[in-house]
C-alpha positions in Angstrom: 10.8 9.3 -3.9 14.3 10.5 -4.7 14.3 13.0 -7.8 17.1 14.7 -9.6 17.0 17.2 -12.3 19.5 17.7 -15.2 19.8 20.7 -17.3 21.7 20.6 -20.3 23.1 23.6 -21.9 26.0 25.1 -24.2 28.2 27.5 -23.2 26.7 31.0 -24.5 30.0 31.9 -26.4 29.3 34.2 -29.4 29.7 32.4 -32.8 29.1 29.0 -31.2 25.7 29.4 -29.4 22.3 29.2 -31.1 24.0 29.8 -34.7 20.7 29.5 -36.3 19.8 32.5 -34.6 22.6 34.5 -35.6 20.9 36.0 -39.1 18.4 37.6 -36.8 20.0 38.4 -33.6 23.9 38.4 -34.5 26.5 36.1 -33.0 26.5 38.2 -29.7 22.8 38.5 -29.3 22.3 34.8 -30.0 25.1 34.0 -27.2 23.0 36.4 -25.3 19.9 34.8 -25.7 21.3 31.4 -24.7 22.7 32.7 -21.6 19.4 34.1 -20.6 17.5 30.9 -21.3 19.9 28.7 -19.5 19.4 31.1 -16.5 15.9 31.0 -16.8 15.7 26.8 -16.7 18.1 26.4 -14.0 16.2 29.1 -11.9 13.0 27.6 -12.5 14.6 24.0 -12.0 16.0 25.2 -8.7 12.9 26.8 -7.6 10.6 23.7 -8.3 12.4 22.0 -5.0 11.9 18.6 -6.3 15.4 17.5 -6.1 18.9 18.7 -6.6 19.9 20.4 -9.8 22.6 19.3 -12.0 23.9 21.6 -14.9 25.2 19.6 -17.5 27.5 21.5 -19.6 29.1 21.7 -23.2 31.6 21.4 -24.2 32.9 21.9 -20.6 32.0 23.7 -17.4 34.7 26.5 -17.5 32.4 29.5 -18.7 31.7 32.1 -16.5 28.0 31.9 -16.7 27.9 28.0 -15.5 30.3 29.0 -12.3 27.9 32.0 -11.6 24.8 29.8 -11.9 26.7 27.2 -9.6 27.4 29.7 -6.7 24.0 31.2 -7.1 21.7 28.3 -6.7 24.4 25.7 -5.1 24.0 23.4 -8.2 26.4 20.9 -9.2 28.2 21.5 -12.8 29.0 18.2 -14.8 30.6 18.2 -18.4 28.3 16.2 -21.0 30.2 13.1 -22.3 29.2 11.2 -25.5 29.5 11.4 -29.5 25.9 13.0 -30.2 23.0 14.2 -28.0 21.7 10.9 -27.4 24.6 9.3 -26.1 25.1 12.5 -23.7 21.7 12.3 -22.3 21.8 8.7 -21.9 25.0 8.9 -19.8 23.9 11.6 -17.8 20.5 9.9 -16.7 22.2 6.4 -16.4 24.7 8.0 -13.8 21.8 9.8 -12.2 19.5 6.8 -11.8 22.3 5.2 -9.6 21.5 7.6 -7.1 18.2 8.6 -7.5 14.6 6.8 -8.4 13.8 9.4 -11.0 15.5 11.9 -13.2 14.1 14.9 -15.1 16.2 16.1 -17.9 15.4 19.2 -20.0 17.3 21.4 -22.6 18.0 25.2 -22.0 16.0 26.7 -24.9 12.5 26.4 -23.9 11.4 29.5 -22.0 8.0 27.8 -21.1 9.4 25.1 -18.9 9.0 26.6 -15.5 8.4 25.0 -12.0 5.0 24.4 -12.5 5.5 22.2 -15.5 8.1 20.5 -13.7 5.9 19.9 -11.0 3.2 18.1 -13.3 6.2 15.9 -15.0 7.1 14.7 -11.4 3.4 14.0 -10.7 2.8 12.2 -14.0 6.2 10.4 -13.6 4.6 8.8 -10.3 2.1 6.6 -12.7 4.5 6.2 -15.8 8.0 4.8 -16.6 8.6 7.7 -19.3 7.3 11.0 -19.4 7.9 13.4 -22.5 7.5 17.2 -23.4 7.7 17.3 -27.1 8.6 20.3 -29.1 6.6 21.9 -31.8 9.6 21.1 -34.4 9.0 17.5 -34.0 11.8 17.2 -31.0 11.4 17.0 -27.4 12.3 19.9 -24.8 12.2 17.4 -21.6 12.3 13.5 -20.8 11.9 12.2 -17.3 12.4 8.5 -16.4 12.5 6.3 -13.5 13.8 3.2 -15.9 17.1 2.9 -17.5 16.1 3.8 -21.4 19.4 3.4 -23.2 17.6 2.2 -26.4 15.5 5.4 -26.2 18.5 7.3 -27.3 19.8 5.1 -29.8 19.2 5.2 -33.5 17.5 8.4 -33.3 18.0 10.9 -36.1 18.8 14.1 -34.0 18.3 17.5 -34.9 15.5 16.5 -37.3 11.6 16.7 -37.1 11.7 13.0 -36.7 12.9 12.5 -33.0 9.6 12.6 -31.3 8.3 10.2 -33.7 11.2 7.7 -33.6 11.4 8.2 -29.6 7.7 6.9 -29.4 8.4 4.3 -31.7 11.0 2.9 -29.2 9.2 3.2 -26.5 6.3 1.3 -27.8 8.8 -1.3 -29.1 9.9 -1.5 -25.5 6.7 -1.8 -24.1 7.1 1.2 -21.5 4.5 2.8 -20.0 5.0 6.4 -21.3 3.0 9.7 -21.3 3.6 12.8 -23.4 2.5 16.1 -22.3 1.4 18.9 -24.7 3.9 20.3 -27.0 6.0 23.6 -26.4 8.5 25.8 -28.4 12.3 25.3 -28.6 13.9 28.4 -29.5 16.2 27.3 -32.4 15.2 29.5 -35.4 14.5 33.0 -36.3 10.8 32.3 -36.6 10.7 31.0 -33.1 11.6 34.5 -31.6 8.0 35.1 -31.4 7.7 33.0 -28.3 10.3 34.7 -26.2 9.0 36.3 -23.2 8.5 40.2 -23.7 11.4 42.0 -22.8 14.2 39.4 -23.0 15.5 40.7 -26.1 15.8 44.1 -24.9 17.8 43.6 -21.6 
């Protein structure tokens, strides 16, 4: 079975990256954490050896962090396209499924994503159409699929605590065979910083 992994990330620019963390870390500190988390998730995705890794970049692929990761891990870079995160994820998955049997798409702000989790996702996907790793805040940190799922990304109120609930509703409505793994933590708000691996904020 041909697999591909997609990592979604925003350029770690001070003032635009992880803005909700700026009150706690400052603009530069928030951007540095974004860079660290992106590097972590790309490293783990590449180390999983499950398939080729593509870093889906916003607003474009020009940031030095992206090019450095491309060279270090021999990954592909691809700009995100779409009006909202749902459309951007749908387009990335749709294009990838034209070349591969399954796709695993993850964000770059969950340090709990590692190669072991990705292996579990891949194994679980062999028995299900869609596998999701929920986020504690009501969203999700990863979605994997082996079928086109355009409707799963439509009509969702992105950025709210209803994302996972609404997504499950669509999966059930479409009668897709889906499975949710235990929830993890997205690092979005100052109260989430307690879940950052020890030493990351000191580097």
